[in-house]
N, C-alpha and C positions, 0 to 999 in steps of 0.2 A: 691676869696671866697673859692674855693675848697681846695686850698693850706692851708688856715688858718684853715678850718674845719678839715683837716687831722692833722695838727700840734696840735690842741687842743685835738683831739682824742688820738693821741700818748702820749701826756702829761698825759691825764687822765689814760691811761692804765699803763704807767710807774709809776705814783704816786701810783696806786693801788698795783702794784707788789712790789714796795719798802716797802710799809706799811705792806703787808702780809708776806714778806720774812724776813724783818729785824726788825720789831717791834720797841721797844724803842731804839734799837741800831741806827735806822735810824735818830733819832732826829726830829726836826721840818723841814717842807719843806723849802728849801732855795737853796743856791748856788750849793751844791753837787747834789741835786735832779735835778735841772735844767741842770747841766752839763751832767748828765746821759741821760736826755731827748734829749739833743743835740747830744750826742753820738749815740743814737738809730736812730735819724733822719738822721744823717750822714751815718750810716751804711745802712739805707734804700736807700739813694742816690747813694751808692757805688755798690749795688747789681746788678746782671745782668739786663740789661735794659729791656728785655722782661718780667721781673717779677715785675718791680716797679709799673707799673699802676695797674695790677691785685691785688697786695698786698694793694695798696692804696684804691681800690674799696672795697675789702673784709673788710678792716679796718672800713670804713664808714658804710658798711652794718651791721657789728657786733655792732658798737656803736649805730646805729639807733635801732637795735633789742633790744639791752640792755636797752634802755630808754623807751621802750614801757611799758604800754600804754600811758604814759603821753607825750611822744615825747619831753622830756626835754634833755638838754645836759647831757652826761654821767658824766661830772665833777660835776654836781649838785646832783647826786645821793649819798646816804649814802655809805661810803667806803666799809662797810661790804656787802651791796647789789651788789656793783660793783664786789667785789671779788667773790661772789657767782655766778654771771653771768660768770665770767672768768673761774672758776672751772668747771661749767657746760659745757662750750664750750670745755674745755680741754678733757673732757670725751665723747665728741660728736662722733657720728658715721660719721659725715661729715668731711672727711679727710682735705680739705682745711682750715676749721676753726680750726681744731686741730693744723695744721701747723702754722696758724696765731698766735695762742696763744703761741706756742713753740718759734716762732721767737721773739715776744716781751718779753716774760718771760726770755728767755735765755740771750738776749742782756742786758736787764735791770739788771739782777742779776750779770752778768759779769761786766758790766760798774759800777754799784754801789759798788761792792767789790773793784774795782780799786780805786774809790774815797775815800773809807774808809781807804784803806791801805796807799794811798798817804797822807791823813790827819794825820794818826797816825805817819807816818815817819817824817812829817814836824814838829810835836809837841813833838816828842820823847816819846810818851805814851808807855805803856807796849804792846799795840797792835802791835806796830811797830817791837818789838822784837819777837812777837809770830807769826805773819802772814807773809807769803812770800811777799817780797817787790814788789811794782809796780813802777819800775824806770820810770823817766820822759823821754818821747820820744824826738827826735832830738832837740838838743840845740847848736850844733856846734862841730867842729872837736876837738879830744882830743890828737892826736899825733899817730905816728906809720906809718908803711909802707903803710897800707891801706888808711890812710889819704892823703899821698903824691899821691896815685893813684887817690883818689877822687878829689883832686884839679886839677890834669891833665885832668881828664875826664870832669869836669865841665867847665874848660877853653876851651876844644875842642868844647863842646856843645854850648857854648856862641858864637863861631865863625862860627856856622853852616850856610852855604850858601844854596840858593834854589836848586842848583844842585851840586852834588859831583861825581867825578869819583874815583874808587878804583879798584884794581885788584880783591880783594876778599871782599865781604861783609858777615859778620856773624850776624845772627839775633837771639838774645837771649844770655845772658851771664851767664847761669847756668853752672853746671859742663861740659855738652857737648860743649856748645858754648865757654866757657872760655878756655877749653883745646885745642879745635880746633884753636881758634884765637891765643893762645899763641904759639903753635907749628908751625903754619903757619908763624906768624911774626918772630919767632926765626930762621926760615929757609930763611929769607930775603924777604918774600912776603909782598906786600902792603895790609894791612888788616884794614877794618873798622868794628867795633863791635857796633851793635845797641842794646839798652836795653829800653824796654818800661817803666820801672820803674825808681825810683830815685837811686842815689848812697848814701847809708847811711851806715856808719861803724857799726860794732858790738857794739862799745862803745856808739855810739850816740843812738842806738835803740836796747836795750837789748832784749834777747830772751824771748819768752813766756809772753809778757806783752801786755797791751792794745795798747800801742804805736806801737808795732811791727805789731799788727793786722791792725791798721789803716794805717800804712805807707808802710809796706813791703808785705802785702797780696793782691793778685788780688781781686777786689770787696770787700775789707775789710774782706775777708774770708767767706762772706755770699754767698757760692756757694754750689750747691747740684746737684747730678745726679738724674734726675726725673725718677719715675717708681712706681710700686705698693708698693715697699719699697724703700724709698729714701736713698741716701748715701751722707752725708755731706762730702765735700772734700775741700782741700785748695791748692792753687797755689801761688807760690812766684811771686812778681812783683817788682823786685829791682835787682840792680847789684849783681851778684853772684847767683841769682836764688834760687833754693831749698836748696843749701848748706848753705844759710844764715839763714834759719828758721827751719831747721830740727835738729834732736838730734845729728847728726853726726855719727850714728852707721854704721858700714862698714861690708859688706860681699862680698866675690867673688861670681860670678855666679856659682851655683852648677854644677858639671860635668855632672850629669844626665840631667840637664836642657839643657846644651849646646848640648849634644848628641841628645835630642829630637828635638831641633831647626834644627840641621843638617838633621835629618830624615824627619821631617814634613814640613820644609820650604826650604830645599835644601840650607841651610846657609853654605857657604864655608869658609875654613880657619879660623874656630872658635872653633876648638877642644880645650880641656883643655891645651894641650902642646902649641897650638898657642897663647892662651890668657895669659898664665902664665907670660911671660915677661912684658906684659902690666899691669897686676895686680901689679906685683912687683914694676914697675916704678912709678905707681900712688901712691902706698903705701909709697914710699920714699918721693914723692913730697908733700904729705899732712900729713906726720908724723903719719901714722896709728900706734896706740899703745894702750896698755891696761891701764886702770886707776890704778895709783899707790895707795898703801894703801888699806883701807877697802871700799868696795862698799857701796852705800847707803842702809840703813836698809830695805826699801821697796823692793829693788832689791834682797837683800839676802833672804828675805821671799819667793820670787818666787823660788830661787835656793834651799832653805831649803825644801819647799813643794815638789818640783820635786825629790829631793833626797829621801825623805820619800816614795814617790810613785814608786821609781825606774825608773824614766824617765830621759832622757838625757837633761841636762841643761848646758848652756855655757855662759861665759862672752863674750860679743861682743866688739871687739876693735872699736876705734873711731878715727876721724881725729882731734886729739888734741895734742898739744905740752905741755909738762910738764917741769917745771924748776928743780924739784927735786922729790925724792921718797915720799916727804911729801905734794906735791902740788896735791891735789885731784881735784881742779877746772880746772887747765890748761887753755890754750888759743886755741880756736877753729881755725882750719886751713881751713876756708871757702875759696871760690874762691876769695873773696875780699882781702884775706891776702896772697894768693899763686899765682894762675895762672893769675889773673888780673894784679897785679903789674908787673909780668914777661912779660906779653903781652905788656903793656905800655912801659916798658923799652926797648923792642925790636922794638918799633916804631908803634905799633898798635894804632889806634885812636878809643877811646871809646866814644860813644854818648849816655848818659843816657837820659831818658824821651823822647825817639824817638821811635814811634811805627810804624812798618811796616803794611800797610793796604792791599796792594796787589802787586803781582809780574807780570811782563810780559817780554817776549822775544822781543828784538828789535835790528836789525842790528848786530847780533852776540853777543850782551850783554844782560845781565839781568838788568832790570830797577825795582827798588824798589820804589813804591809810599809810602811815609812815612809822618808822622806829628809829630811835636815836641810840647810838652806841656811846656810852660814857667812857672816860679814860680807864676805868677799872674793868671794862668789858661788859658791864651790865647793859641790857637793852630795855628801853621803855617805849611804849606805844603812844602815838600821837595822831591826831586828825587835823588836817588843814582844809578849810573850805575856801573856794575861790570862784569868781565868776568866769575866769578864763585860766586855762592851763597851757603852758608851753613845755613839752617834753623834749629834753635835750640831752639824753643820757647816753648817746652814742649808738653806733650801728648794731651793737649787740644787745645792750640793755634796754634801749627804747622799744624794739619789738617785743622783747621779753616782758616788759612792764605792760605793754598794751594787750598782749595775749593773756596775761594774768588778770586783766581787767575785763576779759570777754570781748575785746576788740581785735578780731583776727582776720578780716577780709584782706587778702593780699599781704598781710603783715608777716615779715620774716622769710618770705619765700624766694627772695631774689638777691641774696647776699653776694656782693662782688668785693674783690680785693685786688691788690697788686702783689702777687706771689713773686718772691725773689729767690734765686739760687746764688750762692756765694762762691767766690774764688779767693783763696789766700795767695798773694804774690810775694815772692822774695826777690829783692833786687841786690846787686853788688854794692850799691851805695846806700847811705842812710836816707830813709823816707819817713821814719816815724820818730816821735819824741813824746816826752811826758806832757808837753803843752801843745800838742798838735791841734787839738780842738776838733771842730767839725769840718770835714772836707766839703768843698762848695761847688765842685764841677759835676756836671752830668752830660752824658752823650745822648743826643735826641735824634740822631740820623735816621733811626728806624722806628721812631715813635709814631703812634702809640703802641704798636705791636711789641717792640723791644726798646728798652732803655737801659743805660748803664750808669753806674755811680760808684762812690767810695763810701764805705761804712765806718762807724766808729771802730777804731783799731787798737784800743788799749790792750794791755797784756792779758787780762782775764778773757777778753772777747776773742783774741787770737787763739788762746789755749782752747776755748770752746769750739772755734771753727776748725781746729785741727784734729778734733776727735775722730773724724772719718779717715785720718791718716795716722793710726796709733804708733806705727814704727818710727815716725819722725816728730811725734808730738813734743818730745823733750827738747828738741832743737829750738823751740820757741823761746825758752828762757834766755838763751844767749843771742839768738838771731833776731829778736823782735824789733830792734831799731831798723832792720832791713826789710821788714814785713808790713803788709797792710792788707785789709779786707775790701774786696770789691764785689759788686753784685750785678746780676742781669735780671731785669724785671719784666714781666709780661702783664697783660690785662685780662688774660683768659681765665677760664674756670667759672663755676657757679656753685652757690651753696645755699644754706638755709639756717635759720635760728628758730629753735623750738623750745618752748617752756615745758619742763618735765613736771608732772604732778608730784607734789610733796617734796620737790627739790628746790633749793634756793637758786642754783645756777642753771642757765639755759644750755641746751645741747646745740653745739655748732658743728655743722657738717659742710664739707666742701669737696667737690669732684672735679677731676680733670679728664678730658678726652685725649685721644692719642695726638691730636694736633697741638693741644696745649703742651704736652710733654715734648713734642718735636720743636715747638717754639722755645721752650726752655733749653733744649739741647743746642739749637742754633744760637740762642743768646749766650750760652756758655762758650761755644766755639769762637763767636765773634769777640766776646770780651777777652778771651785768651789771646786771640790775634792781636788785639789792641795792646794788651799788657806786654806781650813779647816785643811788639814794635817799640814800646817804651823802655825796653832793656831788662825786663824780668828774666831771671835765670832759672826759676822753677815755679810752677803754679800747682796749687792743690784745690781742685774742685770739691765742694761739700757733698760728695756722693760716696756712700759706703762701698768699699771694695775698689774704688777707682785708684789708679796709680798716678803718682805725680807726673806732670807734664814738663818736659825739659826743652822742647823745640816745637816748631810749627808742624813738623812731621808727626809728633805725638797726638795732635788733635784728631787724627783719624781714630784714636782709641776712645774718644768721647762717645758714649752710647747715644744712639738716635733711634727712637726717642729715649729720653732719660728714664731710668727704671723706676717704676712705681714702688713705693715702700722703702727704697734705699737712697732716695734723693732728699736731702735735708732742705726744706723750704721754710721760709718765714715771711712775715709781713708786719708792718705797723700801720698800714692803710686799709681801713674797712669802711664799706659804705653800701648804699642802695637797698637796704632791707625795708624801707618804707618810701619808695620812689614817689616824687611829686609830678603832677601833671593833670590834665583834664580827662585822660583816658581811664575811666573808672574800672575798666577790666583788668588793669595791671598796676594802677597807682593807688597808694594809701592816702595821700594828701593831694589837695589841689595845687595849683601853680604857686600859691603863696603860703603853703604849709598847713592850711587847715585840713584836718582829717575828714575825709568824705563821710558825710552822714552824721557828724558829731559837732554840734555847735559849741563854740568856745574851747575847742581842743586843737592845739597846734603842735607842730614838730619843727624843731630848728636845730638840726645837727647833720652829720654826714650821712645818716640813713636816708635823707631826702635825695641825695645825688642819684640821678637815674641810672647811671652805669659807672664803671671805673673811668675816671677822667684821664688816666695816663700820666698824671703829674701829681706832685705832693698836693693833697686835697684841702689843706687848711685855708688857702686863699679862697677857694670856692665856698667852703663852709662859712667863712666870715662874711663874704659879700652877699650870699643869699640870706644869712641871718639878718644882716642890716636891711636889705631890701624888704624882706618879709615883715620885720618889725615896723618899718616906716609905712608899709601898706596897711598893717593893722591899725596904726595911728592915723590913717587917712592922709598921710603926707606925700604920697606918690601921685 
């Protein structure tokens, strides 16, 4: 009964949002509407388990309140009245209900845009040529080295036995785990690589699509660090980890950051001269290169505005391989196309869809208590014994696994990230296109305190970013070629990761002080100055209740500090939950990733980074993973 009432409530909310946002373009209720409802229900089922029931209760409370005083079903109310109630709750002072509306409105808008785009592509209508395409998610292998690796991994997983012995088990196949597994296997060690998510090639599940969100993101991407001001974040849950879902932008760890880590954490053998060979080797292995030809127009706008303001702007290289000087698309060199195939060729056994639940020490070995999820959803338990473990599950899952295993000293207490506030810019000329791809410029004039860049700006993402400006949200459908999303990033704030007893997902919290919110406000103003200099005619900050900005004079209206609870923040960069160094009062692992006090237990992922590096972190993760693996092998 409760489940049915919840589904009816979600259906009514989704239908109301579709009518309000899409108008006549939505057509009559039918298959697309119902597929969107199913998408929203599925995303609710994927979200962290400790949030599902509270959200369900809040949904039913809101629906009941909305039907007062008649106590009729929300679905029987007039659509305009339903939307009026939703708008009222969006402006509510009650934070949980504001978050509730944001959850349903955001997922519905994103999901229905995907439905419209797929339909347009299927029938070859002009909309298909205009709007960024929404490729269909996994339908089968299409060829290439990563497909050969995929077949080998799936074959190994299908033969998984209840108990496995291996010299080394690596948990997590992102850049840290993939590089560690590859180098260890190529050195002749017996290596088993576990990955909690599926093995999906880049061709099967293209980037920045709804399919990628559903199949490659942990919890369907419905994750947030809780606090006075929440931060939406995403984690990968697939073979290749974050390298499969990010934009591929590459930075070396700044030299002053390495010096600070040495000074404050007693991090040894990690000076610039120590790390340079590892940066260079990783850059060769993943084909770090600049985009040939002309950068995307939205990216050039950022560069142009910075030049007018006299600020330092740079093109960021990426791990892409290009066939010629005219190939601006290139082929992304993610882990599934580079280190994973190398590891398998060297004899590593990769087991996708196998999640490590806890670790224990027994008889001089490490025992991994794991479970495998089959294609039909059934779970089976397994145990893997190894002389050494490398935990590479990421800045959230690594501390959660260690805490579940009774290893808690300093673990998860020092979460850092790169929080970003976004600004949607509309220009008089065209700056966006279906094939724009990844913008490649960043502004580092004020780094590391402030950095600016350009985000993925496909139509569904623009629609999401405009939710804080509901009166102008419909304009995106027609104006999107003239619009792009930019961000201001800071390195402030601090948080924690805590395992919750009896729950599968860890609790993530993050807090900002007033100076952090002032930094975000300053970053927003400076970014807007840059965009106006580049010719923007109107700017939309992602702050609930903020008015559009149409001139430099309007920047005085940007709140300082930005308001807690009404500023939409997000990040894709998470680190520092298990910092490395010789200072055992604050570090979880030593300078080469071995967990203090635990022989044979190592970490090799972003959780090792001592603080927020102020740049895209995967260059740092790869270089330290390589360095630490070679140290383990005695080759440094």
